[in-house]
C-alpha positions in Angstrom: 51.2 -10.4 -1.9 49.7 -13.8 -1.1 46.6 -15.2 -2.8 44.9 -18.5 -3.3 44.7 -20.2 -6.6 43.3 -23.4 -8.1 45.8 -25.8 -9.5 45.2 -25.9 -12.4 43.2 -22.7 -12.7 41.1 -24.2 -15.5 40.2 -27.9 -15.6 38.9 -29.6 -18.7 37.2 -33.0 -18.8 35.1 -35.1 -21.1 32.1 -37.1 -19.9 29.0 -38.5 -21.6 25.9 -36.4 -21.3 23.1 -37.6 -19.0 25.6 -38.9 -16.5 24.0 -40.4 -13.4 23.3 -38.3 -10.3 26.0 -38.1 -7.7 28.9 -38.8 -10.0 32.1 -37.5 -8.6 34.1 -35.7 -11.3 37.0 -33.7 -10.1 38.6 -32.5 -6.9 40.3 -29.1 -6.9 43.7 -28.9 -5.0 44.4 -25.5 -3.4 47.9 -24.0 -3.1 49.5 -20.8 -1.9 51.0 -18.5 -4.5 53.2 -15.5 -3.9 55.2 -13.0 -6.0 57.6 -11.6 -3.3 60.9 -13.4 -2.9 62.2 -14.8 0.3 58.9 -14.8 2.1 58.2 -17.5 4.6 55.2 -19.7 3.5 52.8 -20.6 6.3 49.8 -22.9 5.9 46.3 -21.3 6.2 44.1 -22.7 8.9 40.8 -23.1 6.9 39.6 -22.9 3.3 36.0 -23.0 2.0 34.8 -23.8 -1.5 31.6 -22.3 -3.0 30.0 -22.0 -6.5 30.3 -18.8 -8.4 28.7 -19.8 -11.7 26.7 -22.9 -12.5 24.1 -21.8 -15.1 22.0 -25.0 -15.1 22.6 -25.9 -11.5 24.0 -29.2 -12.4 26.9 -29.4 -9.9 27.7 -29.1 -6.2 31.0 -28.6 -4.5 31.9 -29.9 -1.1 32.7 -26.8 1.0 35.5 -28.5 2.8 37.4 -30.7 0.3 36.4 -29.2 -3.0 34.9 -32.4 -4.4 32.6 -31.6 -7.3 29.5 -33.8 -7.8 26.7 -33.9 -10.3 23.2 -33.2 -9.0 21.3 -33.3 -12.3 21.4 -34.8 -15.7 24.0 -33.0 -17.9 22.2 -32.6 -21.2 24.4 -31.6 -24.2 21.3 -30.2 -25.9 20.7 -27.7 -23.1 20.8 -24.0 -24.0 23.4 -23.6 -21.3 25.9 -25.7 -23.3 27.9 -23.9 -26.0 29.8 -25.9 -28.6 29.3 -29.1 -26.4 31.1 -27.3 -23.5 29.5 -26.5 -20.1 31.4 -23.9 -18.0 31.2 -23.6 -14.2 33.2 -21.4 -11.9 34.1 -22.0 -8.3 35.6 -19.8 -5.5 38.0 -20.8 -2.7 38.5 -18.5 0.3 40.3 -18.8 3.7 39.6 -17.3 7.1 42.8 -15.2 7.3 43.0 -11.5 8.1 42.6 -10.2 5.5 41.0 -13.2 3.8 42.4 -14.5 0.6 40.4 -16.0 -2.3 40.8 -17.5 -5.7 38.7 -18.8 -8.6 38.8 -21.8 -10.8 36.9 -22.8 -13.9 35.6 -26.3 -14.8 35.0 -26.9 -18.5 32.9 -30.1 -19.1 33.0 -31.3 -22.7 29.8 -33.4 -23.0 30.0 -36.3 -25.4 26.8 -36.9 -27.3 24.7 -40.0 -26.7 21.7 -41.0 -28.9 19.0 -39.6 -26.7 16.9 -37.7 -29.3 14.7 -39.3 -31.9 14.5 -37.7 -35.3 11.3 -35.7 -36.3 9.8 -35.0 -39.7 10.4 -31.6 -41.1 8.3 -29.7 -42.2 5.3 -30.7 -40.1 2.8 -29.4 -42.6 2.6 -29.6 -46.4 0.2 -29.6 -49.3 -0.2 -31.6 -52.4 -2.7 -32.1 -55.3 -5.6 -34.6 -55.5 -3.6 -36.5 -58.2 0.0 -37.8 -58.0 1.2 -35.3 -60.6 2.6 -32.7 -60.9 4.1 -32.3 -57.5 5.8 -34.2 -54.6 6.3 -33.4 -50.9 10.0 -33.1 -50.0 10.7 -33.9 -46.3 13.8 -34.2 -44.1 14.6 -35.0 -40.5 15.3 -32.9 -37.5 17.6 -34.5 -35.0 19.1 -32.6 -32.0 21.9 -35.2 -31.7 25.1 -34.9 -33.7 27.1 -37.3 -35.8 27.3 -40.3 -35.6 23.9 -40.2 -33.8 22.0 -38.2 -36.4 21.9 -38.9 -40.2 21.9 -40.6 -42.5 18.2 -41.3 -41.9 15.9 -44.0 -43.0 12.3 -43.1 -44.0 9.3 -45.5 -44.1 5.6 -45.7 -43.7 3.8 -47.8 -41.0 1.8 -50.9 -41.8 -1.1 -49.6 -39.8 -3.5 -48.1 -40.6 -3.6 -49.9 -44.0 -4.8 -46.7 -45.7 -1.4 -45.1 -45.3 0.6 -47.5 -47.5 -2.4 -47.8 -49.8 -2.7 -44.0 -50.4 1.0 -42.9 -50.0 4.5 -43.9 -51.0 7.8 -42.6 -49.7 11.1 -42.5 -51.6 14.4 -42.0 -49.9 16.5 -39.5 -52.0 19.6 -39.6 -49.8 20.6 -39.8 -46.2 18.8 -36.6 -45.3 15.9 -36.2 -47.7 12.9 -38.2 -48.9 9.8 -37.6 -51.0 6.2 -38.3 -50.2 3.8 -39.0 -53.1 0.3 -40.1 -53.6 0.2 -43.8 -54.6 -3.4 -43.8 -55.8 -4.7 -41.9 -58.8 -7.0 -39.6 -56.9 -7.4 -38.6 -53.2 -10.3 -36.4 -52.2 -9.4 -32.9 -51.0 -9.0 -32.6 -47.3 -6.6 -32.6 -44.4 -4.7 -35.9 -43.8 -2.3 -36.9 -41.0 0.4 -39.1 -42.5 2.6 -41.0 -40.0 6.2 -41.3 -41.1 8.8 -43.5 -39.4 12.3 -41.9 -39.3 15.3 -43.8 -38.0 18.7 -42.3 -37.2 22.2 -43.9 -37.5 23.0 -44.1 -33.8 24.2 -47.2 -32.0 21.6 -48.4 -31.2 19.5 -46.4 -33.7 16.5 -44.4 -32.5 13.2 -44.4 -34.3 10.2 -42.1 -34.1 6.8 -41.9 -35.8 6.2 -38.3 -36.8 3.0 -36.9 -38.1 3.0 -34.9 -41.3 -0.2 -32.9 -41.7 -0.9 -32.9 -45.5 -3.5 -30.7 -47.1 -4.8 -32.4 -50.3 -6.4 -29.8 -52.6 -7.6 -29.1 -56.1 -4.7 -27.7 -58.2 -4.3 -25.6 -61.3 -2.0 -26.5 -64.2 1.0 -25.2 -62.3 0.3 -27.6 -59.3 -0.8 -24.8 -57.0 -3.8 -25.2 -54.7 -6.9 -23.4 -55.9 -9.2 -24.3 -52.9 -11.2 -21.4 -51.4 -10.3 -22.6 -47.9 -6.6 -22.4 -48.5 -6.2 -19.8 -45.7 -7.3 -22.5 -43.3 -4.9 -25.2 -44.7 -2.0 -22.7 -44.6 -1.9 -23.2 -40.9 -4.2 -20.5 -39.4 -6.0 -21.9 -36.4 -9.5 -21.2 -35.2 -8.2 -18.3 -33.0 -6.5 -16.6 -35.9 -9.5 -16.9 -38.1 -11.7 -15.4 -35.4 -9.3 -12.5 -34.9 -9.4 -11.8 -38.7 -13.2 -11.8 -38.6 -13.2 -9.5 -35.6 -11.0 -7.1 -37.4 -13.4 -7.1 -40.4 -16.3 -6.4 -38.0 -14.5 -3.6 -36.3 -13.7 -2.0 -39.7 -17.3 -2.3 -40.9 -18.5 -0.8 -37.6 -16.2 2.2 -38.0 -17.4 2.6 -41.6 -21.0 2.4 -40.4 -20.5 5.1 -37.7 -18.6 7.3 -40.2 -21.5 6.9 -42.7 -24.0 7.9 -39.9 -22.0 10.9 -38.9 -21.8 12.0 -42.6 -25.6 11.8 -42.9 -26.1 13.8 -39.7 -23.6 16.5 -40.9 -25.3 16.6 -44.3 -28.8 17.1 -42.8 
């Protein structure tokens, strides 16, 4: 029995992510394979190449010569990439009677480049109106991997001047830092604190992330005691309206139940 097969059946290669469009990467060579002895090997007249699987539609294959070319940016952080590897499968078939076909797999190992800037994590926090007794612990989220991620540097911008006047940031290690009040008292409210985070890539990538801080009155344990804590906890206007509507519906049901009870009693 004759069949077509790719040589090799699985090809592995390494390239940098975000490679330029139209980059030629590999050309499959097609051979005949047989498992019956003493059979005369004859060349097939025509072979055609097509794609079987290309989840992100990053590649194209020349139907005649099997040349594979990139048609999009290959992003290592794509959900279609698993453990830095992108898999694509191709089919070769001839025009014989009956036609023969074979499949081949291309495994592309995407090397990370420093294309993602770090972001502050968490994005929301709360602290007391006075520096003691609590601090805000922060870290950085970076979708790149070593050496393009941590250790990170944390800093505060020079502008607006109120940022460095009101706040101070202390680097604990390569991944964590602490944000504290620098002044003795800051009025309760919601403050947006810009934080500069720089990764260790070459060249490094910096980003200004906004940390939304709720400053509140605290008890002796350092816990917020503000009446509006439900708002500061992250519930938006829509969520608050939904809660109020639920309360109105419950009150309405109770009111109708009360009326029905009075009618029944009368």
